[in-house]
Biotite code that builds the C-alpha atoms (Angstrom):
import biotite.structure as struc

atoms = struc.array([
    struc.Atom([-10.809, -6.645, -8.631], chain_id="A", res_id=1, res_name="MET", atom_name="CA", element="C"),
    struc.Atom([-10.550, -10.095, -7.567], chain_id="A", res_id=2, res_name="HIS", atom_name="CA", element="C"),
    struc.Atom([-10.745, -9.643, -4.015], chain_id="A", res_id=3, res_name="GLU", atom_name="CA", element="C"),
    struc.Atom([-14.477, -9.323, -4.459], chain_id="A", res_id=4, res_name="MET", atom_name="CA", element="C"),
    struc.Atom([-14.814, -12.991, -5.751], chain_id="A", res_id=5, res_name="SER", atom_name="CA", element="C"),
    struc.Atom([-12.278, -13.982, -3.144], chain_id="A", res_id=6, res_name="ILE", atom_name="CA", element="C"),
    struc.Atom([-14.491, -12.680, -0.526], chain_id="A", res_id=7, res_name="ALA", atom_name="CA", element="C"),
    struc.Atom([-17.384, -14.079, -2.103], chain_id="A", res_id=8, res_name="GLN", atom_name="CA", element="C"),
    struc.Atom([-15.729, -17.669, -1.902], chain_id="A", res_id=9, res_name="ASN", atom_name="CA", element="C"),
    struc.Atom([-14.768, -17.059, 1.634], chain_id="A", res_id=10, res_name="ILE", atom_name="CA", element="C"),
    struc.Atom([-18.412, -16.306, 2.757], chain_id="A", res_id=11, res_name="ILE", atom_name="CA", element="C"),
    struc.Atom([-19.760, -19.075, 0.574], chain_id="A", res_id=12, res_name="GLU", atom_name="CA", element="C"),
    struc.Atom([-17.083, -21.375, 2.453], chain_id="A", res_id=13, res_name="ILE", atom_name="CA", element="C"),
    struc.Atom([-18.086, -20.550, 5.816], chain_id="A", res_id=14, res_name="VAL", atom_name="CA", element="C"),
    struc.Atom([-21.856, -20.673, 5.120], chain_id="A", res_id=15, res_name="THR", atom_name="CA", element="C"),
    struc.Atom([-21.349, -24.074, 3.885], chain_id="A", res_id=16, res_name="GLU", atom_name="CA", element="C"),
    struc.Atom([-19.424, -25.043, 7.264], chain_id="A", res_id=17, res_name="THR", atom_name="CA", element="C"),
    struc.Atom([-22.059, -23.428, 9.437], chain_id="A", res_id=18, res_name="LEU", atom_name="CA", element="C"),
    struc.Atom([-24.686, -25.661, 8.035], chain_id="A", res_id=19, res_name="LYS", atom_name="CA", element="C"),
    struc.Atom([-23.443, -28.269, 10.423], chain_id="A", res_id=20, res_name="GLU", atom_name="CA", element="C"),
    struc.Atom([-23.699, -25.912, 13.431], chain_id="A", res_id=21, res_name="HIS", atom_name="CA", element="C"),
    struc.Atom([-27.243, -23.742, 12.924], chain_id="A", res_id=22, res_name="PRO", atom_name="CA", element="C"),
    struc.Atom([-27.031, -21.882, 15.751], chain_id="A", res_id=23, res_name="ASN", atom_name="CA", element="C"),
    struc.Atom([-23.532, -20.463, 15.732], chain_id="A", res_id=24, res_name="ALA", atom_name="CA", element="C"),
    struc.Atom([-23.025, -17.187, 14.853], chain_id="A", res_id=25, res_name="ARG", atom_name="CA", element="C"),
    struc.Atom([-19.864, -16.121, 13.102], chain_id="A", res_id=26, res_name="VAL", atom_name="CA", element="C"),
    struc.Atom([-17.588, -13.363, 14.888], chain_id="A", res_id=27, res_name="GLU", atom_name="CA", element="C"),
    struc.Atom([-14.386, -13.519, 13.112], chain_id="A", res_id=28, res_name="LYS", atom_name="CA", element="C"),
    struc.Atom([-12.837, -15.262, 10.005], chain_id="A", res_id=29, res_name="VAL", atom_name="CA", element="C"),
    struc.Atom([-9.080, -15.477, 10.089], chain_id="A", res_id=30, res_name="VAL", atom_name="CA", element="C"),
    struc.Atom([-7.465, -15.835, 6.531], chain_id="A", res_id=31, res_name="VAL", atom_name="CA", element="C"),
    struc.Atom([-3.891, -16.222, 5.365], chain_id="A", res_id=32, res_name="ASP", atom_name="CA", element="C"),
    struc.Atom([-2.907, -14.470, 2.491], chain_id="A", res_id=33, res_name="VAL", atom_name="CA", element="C"),
    struc.Atom([0.496, -15.120, 0.750], chain_id="A", res_id=34, res_name="GLY", atom_name="CA", element="C"),
    struc.Atom([2.319, -11.904, -0.701], chain_id="A", res_id=35, res_name="VAL", atom_name="CA", element="C"),
    struc.Atom([2.330, -13.288, -4.151], chain_id="A", res_id=36, res_name="LEU", atom_name="CA", element="C"),
    struc.Atom([-1.263, -13.934, -4.397], chain_id="A", res_id=37, res_name="THR", atom_name="CA", element="C"),
    struc.Atom([-1.439, -10.072, -5.244], chain_id="A", res_id=38, res_name="ALA", atom_name="CA", element="C"),
    struc.Atom([-4.601, -9.647, -3.038], chain_id="A", res_id=39, res_name="VAL", atom_name="CA", element="C"),
    struc.Atom([-4.746, -6.436, -1.238], chain_id="A", res_id=40, res_name="VAL", atom_name="CA", element="C"),
    struc.Atom([-5.769, -7.036, 2.488], chain_id="A", res_id=41, res_name="PRO", atom_name="CA", element="C"),
    struc.Atom([-7.325, -3.866, 2.410], chain_id="A", res_id=42, res_name="GLU", atom_name="CA", element="C"),
    struc.Atom([-9.630, -4.430, -0.610], chain_id="A", res_id=43, res_name="SER", atom_name="CA", element="C"),
    struc.Atom([-10.249, -7.957, 0.705], chain_id="A", res_id=44, res_name="LEU", atom_name="CA", element="C"),
    struc.Atom([-11.366, -6.492, 3.940], chain_id="A", res_id=45, res_name="GLU", atom_name="CA", element="C"),
    struc.Atom([-13.512, -3.893, 2.123], chain_id="A", res_id=46, res_name="PHE", atom_name="CA", element="C"),
    struc.Atom([-14.974, -6.308, -0.092], chain_id="A", res_id=47, res_name="CYS", atom_name="CA", element="C"),
    struc.Atom([-15.937, -8.692, 2.629], chain_id="A", res_id=48, res_name="TYR", atom_name="CA", element="C"),
    struc.Atom([-17.584, -6.004, 4.667], chain_id="A", res_id=49, res_name="GLN", atom_name="CA", element="C"),
    struc.Atom([-19.362, -5.076, 1.817], chain_id="A", res_id=50, res_name="ALA", atom_name="CA", element="C"),
    struc.Atom([-21.140, -8.153, 0.799], chain_id="A", res_id=51, res_name="ILE", atom_name="CA", element="C"),
    struc.Atom([-21.760, -9.961, 4.353], chain_id="A", res_id=52, res_name="ILE", atom_name="CA", element="C"),
    struc.Atom([-25.254, -8.034, 4.940], chain_id="A", res_id=53, res_name="ALA", atom_name="CA", element="C"),
    struc.Atom([-27.861, -10.339, 4.558], chain_id="A", res_id=54, res_name="GLU", atom_name="CA", element="C"),
    struc.Atom([-25.841, -13.307, 5.083], chain_id="A", res_id=55, res_name="THR", atom_name="CA", element="C"),
    struc.Atom([-25.017, -15.591, 8.555], chain_id="A", res_id=56, res_name="PRO", atom_name="CA", element="C"),
    struc.Atom([-21.500, -13.572, 8.486], chain_id="A", res_id=57, res_name="LEU", atom_name="CA", element="C"),
    struc.Atom([-23.353, -10.157, 8.809], chain_id="A", res_id=58, res_name="ALA", atom_name="CA", element="C"),
    struc.Atom([-21.977, -9.043, 12.193], chain_id="A", res_id=59, res_name="ASP", atom_name="CA", element="C"),
    struc.Atom([-18.693, -10.609, 11.585], chain_id="A", res_id=60, res_name="SER", atom_name="CA", element="C"),
    struc.Atom([-15.089, -8.950, 10.860], chain_id="A", res_id=61, res_name="VAL", atom_name="CA", element="C"),
    struc.Atom([-12.236, -10.742, 8.730], chain_id="A", res_id=62, res_name="ILE", atom_name="CA", element="C"),
    struc.Atom([-8.689, -10.908, 9.903], chain_id="A", res_id=63, res_name="GLU", atom_name="CA", element="C"),
    struc.Atom([-6.127, -11.071, 7.372], chain_id="A", res_id=64, res_name="ILE", atom_name="CA", element="C"),
    struc.Atom([-2.717, -12.425, 8.202], chain_id="A", res_id=65, res_name="HIS", atom_name="CA", element="C"),
    struc.Atom([0.110, -11.734, 5.720], chain_id="A", res_id=66, res_name="THR", atom_name="CA", element="C"),
    struc.Atom([2.550, -14.589, 4.755], chain_id="A", res_id=67, res_name="ILE", atom_name="CA", element="C"),
    struc.Atom([5.675, -13.248, 3.506], chain_id="A", res_id=68, res_name="PRO", atom_name="CA", element="C"),
    struc.Atom([7.661, -15.048, 0.692], chain_id="A", res_id=69, res_name="VAL", atom_name="CA", element="C"),
    struc.Atom([10.141, -17.793, 2.344], chain_id="A", res_id=70, res_name="ARG", atom_name="CA", element="C"),
    struc.Atom([12.540, -19.681, 0.042], chain_id="A", res_id=71, res_name="VAL", atom_name="CA", element="C"),
    struc.Atom([15.057, -22.148, 0.321], chain_id="A", res_id=72, res_name="LYS", atom_name="CA", element="C"),
    struc.Atom([18.390, -22.213, -1.722], chain_id="A", res_id=73, res_name="CYS", atom_name="CA", element="C"),
    struc.Atom([19.346, -25.438, -3.499], chain_id="A", res_id=74, res_name="ARG", atom_name="CA", element="C"),
    struc.Atom([22.661, -24.226, -3.872], chain_id="A", res_id=75, res_name="ALA", atom_name="CA", element="C"),
    struc.Atom([23.519, -23.167, -0.167], chain_id="A", res_id=76, res_name="CYS", atom_name="CA", element="C"),
    struc.Atom([20.717, -24.994, 1.644], chain_id="A", res_id=77, res_name="ASN", atom_name="CA", element="C"),
    struc.Atom([19.878, -21.586, 3.209], chain_id="A", res_id=78, res_name="GLU", atom_name="CA", element="C"),
    struc.Atom([16.155, -20.627, 4.300], chain_id="A", res_id=79, res_name="GLU", atom_name="CA", element="C"),
    struc.Atom([15.256, -17.071, 4.121], chain_id="A", res_id=80, res_name="SER", atom_name="CA", element="C"),
    struc.Atom([12.577, -14.586, 3.664], chain_id="A", res_id=81, res_name="SER", atom_name="CA", element="C"),
    struc.Atom([12.745, -12.336, 0.677], chain_id="A", res_id=82, res_name="LEU", atom_name="CA", element="C"),
    struc.Atom([11.693, -8.552, 1.427], chain_id="A", res_id=83, res_name="ASP", atom_name="CA", element="C"),
    struc.Atom([11.334, -8.047, -2.682], chain_id="A", res_id=84, res_name="SER", atom_name="CA", element="C"),
    struc.Atom([10.172, -9.789, -5.557], chain_id="A", res_id=85, res_name="PHE", atom_name="CA", element="C"),
    struc.Atom([14.180, -10.472, -6.661], chain_id="A", res_id=86, res_name="ILE", atom_name="CA", element="C"),
    struc.Atom([14.299, -13.953, -6.271], chain_id="A", res_id=87, res_name="PHE", atom_name="CA", element="C"),
    struc.Atom([17.882, -14.576, -5.492], chain_id="A", res_id=88, res_name="VAL", atom_name="CA", element="C"),
    struc.Atom([19.511, -15.955, -2.399], chain_id="A", res_id=89, res_name="CYS", atom_name="CA", element="C"),
    struc.Atom([20.491, -13.118, -0.040], chain_id="A", res_id=90, res_name="PRO", atom_name="CA", element="C"),
    struc.Atom([23.352, -15.425, 1.172], chain_id="A", res_id=91, res_name="ARG", atom_name="CA", element="C"),
    struc.Atom([25.089, -16.660, -1.923], chain_id="A", res_id=92, res_name="CYS", atom_name="CA", element="C"),
    struc.Atom([23.170, -14.823, -4.733], chain_id="A", res_id=93, res_name="GLY", atom_name="CA", element="C"),
    struc.Atom([21.874, -17.858, -6.734], chain_id="A", res_id=94, res_name="SER", atom_name="CA", element="C"),
    struc.Atom([18.501, -18.085, -8.472], chain_id="A", res_id=95, res_name="SER", atom_name="CA", element="C"),
    struc.Atom([18.081, -21.759, -7.413], chain_id="A", res_id=96, res_name="GLU", atom_name="CA", element="C"),
    struc.Atom([15.397, -21.317, -4.948], chain_id="A", res_id=97, res_name="LEU", atom_name="CA", element="C"),
    struc.Atom([12.386, -23.373, -3.981], chain_id="A", res_id=98, res_name="THR", atom_name="CA", element="C"),
    struc.Atom([9.490, -21.325, -2.697], chain_id="A", res_id=99, res_name="GLU", atom_name="CA", element="C"),
    struc.Atom([8.373, -22.426, 0.793], chain_id="A", res_id=100, res_name="LEU", atom_name="CA", element="C"),
    struc.Atom([5.613, -19.824, 1.579], chain_id="A", res_id=101, res_name="SER", atom_name="CA", element="C"),
    struc.Atom([3.868, -16.667, -0.109], chain_id="A", res_id=102, res_name="GLY", atom_name="CA", element="C"),
    struc.Atom([1.188, -18.251, -2.115], chain_id="A", res_id=103, res_name="ARG", atom_name="CA", element="C"),
    struc.Atom([-1.036, -19.124, 0.560], chain_id="A", res_id=104, res_name="GLU", atom_name="CA", element="C"),
    struc.Atom([-4.837, -18.136, 0.462], chain_id="A", res_id=105, res_name="LEU", atom_name="CA", element="C"),
    struc.Atom([-6.498, -20.155, 3.030], chain_id="A", res_id=106, res_name="ASN", atom_name="CA", element="C"),
    struc.Atom([-9.194, -19.708, 5.938], chain_id="A", res_id=107, res_name="ILE", atom_name="CA", element="C"),
    struc.Atom([-7.130, -20.380, 8.932], chain_id="A", res_id=108, res_name="ARG", atom_name="CA", element="C"),
    struc.Atom([-9.926, -20.410, 11.113], chain_id="A", res_id=109, res_name="HIS", atom_name="CA", element="C"),
    struc.Atom([-13.710, -19.098, 12.047], chain_id="A", res_id=110, res_name="ILE", atom_name="CA", element="C"),
    struc.Atom([-14.806, -17.819, 15.542], chain_id="A", res_id=111, res_name="GLU", atom_name="CA", element="C"),
    struc.Atom([-18.094, -18.567, 16.361], chain_id="A", res_id=112, res_name="VAL", atom_name="CA", element="C"),
    struc.Atom([-20.418, -17.848, 19.445], chain_id="A", res_id=113, res_name="ALA", atom_name="CA", element="C"),
    struc.Atom([-23.163, -20.641, 19.925], chain_id="A", res_id=114, res_name="GLU", atom_name="CA", element="C"),
])
């Protein structure tokens, strides 16, 4: 389960960021997760909650935003979202696609109370 190591990395990044604000209390960590990362949002949330005890994030929650796969077709120049992992243009059927989104794994922002 790679969600556990991702949760650990998120906690490390947030903890390091908090060093600049020693009196801040983390309320929420907002994360963008692209569908192509193979991260299961429910598993990431479970892992995060399981390991935040005894950290500066102990009472926080994680909010996960799932980022869909978006592509641009090099044949017809159409931008579209893909609902499946079949990488063909929904407009013209070409497989000449450039990924625009879907591989993100970012901390979007951290909500804190001082």
